N, C-alpha and C positions, 0 to 999 in steps of 0.2 A: 505493500500499500504507499502509495505517496500522496502527501500534501494532508494527512490522517489531522495534523492541526489546524486545518482550515473548519472554521466553524460554521459551516454551511447544510444547509436541509438538502443540498443537490450534490451527487458524487456522480464519476463516470466508471463504466466497466469495460477498459479494452479488451477484444476476444482475438485472438490468433489462432493458426492452427496447431501449431506445436512443432517439437523437435525431440527426438530420443533423449534420454538423462545423458547418454554419453555416447561414443561411438561404439563401445565394444557389444559384440553381437547379440549377448544375452538383452541391454538392453534395447537395442533396434527391432529386436525379435518382439519386445512386449511394444513397444510401439506399434510397428507393424501390424500387431494383431488387433492392437484397440482401433486403431483408425479403421482398419479393414471390416471389422466386425462392426462399424457402422450401417444401420439398414439403409441411409441413406447415401450410403459409398457404394456398397454392394447389395442391391436391392434384390435379394431373392430369400427364400424361407430362412430364418434361423438355423433350421436342422442343418440345409446344405451350404449355408454361408459357414458356419463353425467349420464344418469337414474341410470345405474348401480353402478357407485361410489359415486354419492351426495346421493341418493336415498336406496342404499342398504349398500354398502362395509364401507364407511365413518360414515353414523351411528351408526352402528354395532362395529364397530372396534375402533373409537376413543375413547370412555370411557375406555374399556380394556386395550388399547395400551398407553392411557395416564398413567396408574398406572405402567405400565411396563417400561416407560420413566423416571418416577420419581424415577426409583431405579438408574437409571446411572447417575441422575443430580447431578452435584457437585453444591453444595449451597454456598461454598466460591465464585467462579468464575461465579455461574447463567451461567453454558455452560454443554453443550455435549460432551462427549469425542472425538468425531468425528469432531466437529468444533474448540474446543481447540488445538488436535495436527494438523490439517492443518495450524492454526494461527501459531503453533511454526514451524512446516517445511518452511511456505513459510518466516517467520524472520529469518532464520538460511540459509536457502537458500540464502538470498539476500546479506548477510554477507559472505560466500563463494564464490560466484560468482561474486559478488560487479556489481550486476544488481538489477532494479527495478524487484520488485517480486510483482504479484498482486494476491489476491485470491479470489473465487467466489463458491457458491455453485448452482448444476443445480438446486436444490429445496431450498428454504430458504435462509438466510443470511449468510455470506454477497451476496448481489444479484449480478446477473450479469451485470445489468447497471450500479452498482457501480462501480465494477472491471474495464470495459471497457471505463466508464468516465474517471476515475483516469489516465488510460492510456495513451486516449486522449489527457488529460491536459500537459503530457511529450511530446512537440512537436518535440522533436529531435527523439523520435522513429520511426523508420522505419518499427522492425520486432518485433514480440512476437512471443515466443517460448510457444505455449500451450501446458502444461502436465497434460494430464487427470490421475489422479490418480488410476488408475486400471491397475494392470497388464496384464490382459485379454481382449481380445474384447465380447463387446455384444452390439447389439443396444439397449439395457434399460440402460446400462450405458452410456460406451464409445462412440457410434455413436450419442445418441440425447446429451451430454454434447457438444460435437465438433459441429453439426449441429446449438446448441442453441447460442454456441458461437460466431460462425459466422455470424448468424441472427440479435443477438443484433448489433455486430460489424457495419454490413452492414445497418441496421437501423438507427444507430447514425453519419452514416457517417466516421467511422475511417478510415484514407489512410494506416495504419498500414498494411503489409503482416503477414497472420496468420500463423504459422509453427508448423505443430501437429506431436510431436512424436510418435512414435506408440506403442502398447501395447508392455512392456518390461520384459514379463516373462522369455524369453528366454535371457536374457542379460548376460554374465558371471558374471558380477559382483553382479548383484541382484540375481542370483542363489545362490553365494556364499555366500551371507548377510542372505538369507532365511534360506538357511541349516544351518550355526550356529546360527541361531536365535533359530532352535528346537533341536540342539544338546546337549545343557545340560540337557533338560527335557528327554533324553534318557539314561542316565546314570543310572537312577533307573529301576530298573525290569519292563516291560513291555510285552503285549501281540501283540499289536495291534498299528500302526502309521494311523489315522484317519486321510485323508484328504477330509477335507470338503471345496465346492464351492458353491457359492448361486447356487439355480437351474434357469432355464430359461424353457418357453414352448418350445417343440420339435417345434415347428411351426417358431420359430425364428433362427433356424438354417436349413442349405441348407440341400434338401430330400437325397440325399446321406450321409449324415451324421446322418440322423434319425434314419438308421439301426441298428438291432441289440441293441437298447437303454437298458442299465443296461450292456451291456459289456465292461470293462473298460479300454479297449485300442486299440476300433473300428479304431475311426480315426488316433491314432499314429499310429498303423500299416499300415494303407494306408494313412499316412502321403505325401507320395511322389505325390499320386492322386490328392490331393488338387493343384489347380494354385495357382500361386502366388498372386495374389489379394485372392483366398480363404483362400490361407492358413493365411493371416494376419487377417481373418474375424471369424475365424471358433473356437468359443466358446468351442466345446466340443474337438478339438486337442489342443487348448493354456491350458485346464486344465488336460487332459490326458496326455500332455509333462510336466506338472509340477509336477505330481506324478512321474513321470517317473525320471524326475530329479532329485527329492529327494531320489529315490531309490539309484541312481547314484552317487549322492553327499554326501548322508550319509552313502553311503556303507551296505545296509541292504537288507536282503533278500526281493524280490517281495512277497512273502504269508504272510509277516508281514505287508503289507499296502492295505489300503482301501482306493480308493476314495468313496465320496458319493456326494450328493446335497442335500442341505437344502432349507428352508423359501418357500418351494411351495405352492403358493396361488389359489384358485380356484377348478377346478374338471377337466378341460381338461389335458392331460398328458404332463408332464414336462420330462427335462433327468433324468434319474433313475443309481444307486440304490437311493431312498428314503432314506435320514438318519433318518426319523422318523420311518421307517419299521425297519431297522436295530437295531437301538441302544437297543433294550429290546431282540434284537436275542445274541447278542456279548456275554452276560454270557452264554448262553445256548451252545455255539458253542467252550467254552472255553478260550473267549476272554475277560477275567475279570479284566485287567489292561490295558486301553488305552489311549494314548495320542492324544489329537487331535489339527488339526491345520486348520486355514481357511486363506489360502492364497491369495484367493481372495480378500480380506480386508485389504488395509493397516493400515486401522486405526479401533481401535475397537469400536463396534457401539451396537445397541441393537441385531443385527443379534448374535452377537459372544458374548456379555457379557452377555445376557440374554437368550437367544434362545439355546445357546450350551451350556453355562458354569451353565447355572441354571437351563433349563427345563430339557435338555437332562443329563447332569448330574444326576439330580436326577431322571430320568427315570433309567438311567442306573444303577443306584444304586438301587434300589426298584426290578429291574430284578435279582437283585444278584453280582451285578459288584461289587468289590474291589476299583480300584483307577481310577477316571476319572481325567485328569490332562489336563487342555487346557492351550496352547500355546499362549500369548500374539501377536497382531500383531505388526508388525514391528514400527507403530507408528511414534513418531516424533525421533526417536532414531538418535543416531548421525551416525550410519551406514547406514541408509536408506536416510537420507538427501544425505550422501556423494554418494549412489547410482544415485539419481538424478542429482545429481551436474555434476556426471560424464556422462550422459545422456545428459544434456542440453550442456554442454563442446561439445561434439562428434558429435551435432546438428549442434550447432554454426560452428565448424571447418569446417563441410561438405559444409555448406554455404557461406564458405569465396571467 
């Protein structure tokens, strides 16, 4: 808990995905099991999900994943970047807002129970602004985080009201800060700006939005066909909108920007195009200098630092690429903390 000394009736709860406790195989295995056993991540019956995760996926993936996690582990602080940056965001946000700020991971530590308990100990708190650190909505990130926070609060008997901010991908201040973080990387010659989002199974989105899978502007072009509720929960629309916003905010030609989806797991269809399939083709298509940004991640993690800037970087070079430049996430930058502070302040102002 940061800013516990501020005697206010409001507090903030930051939620991020989480990381293993350490790169040790047993800690990685525990993290993977907890993550993959979430029904919002693998949506099959509990029996088959347990069998698949505990008997097949975790035993096969944990040893190799532990090796890759080791590459992004900071020995000095004994932490992973995602946890470290989230803690820094929480600390800076408490100072800027002069409000108590608790942080929790959906999977891993600090645990949700610990955060909710700390907030309950501040007996004056009547409202908690819940800030899921996801610019875009998916059931496997945003929804599960919010539902889990509420279920823990209910179980512990919390009496404060929880007010959840919506996905912030289209907030003007967020758009500006995201674009500004990319601009310096476009000063050098480049052929393509690649905008990569974490993939999701197409079963996780509404049926009309599954059509023309692989067409980069399907939902954006029919955005007015989404009802208000659906507009707030369509991951494909959110991703396509972000790519379009970058085209506008960076003033670059549409043909120089490509949207892709990464981190596919399993054999069933996910949102396309898959980055894995596109990487070796770019040099052949004349795109030998690429700049890659991952706006769906606010903090650098295994998927950005290893999958993107190591695996795909090497694959691109082997395919004949000349320059592969990864744009770091916003992480705990002062500009991003400022974005979150403004969003929380606007939320508080609306509820006066």
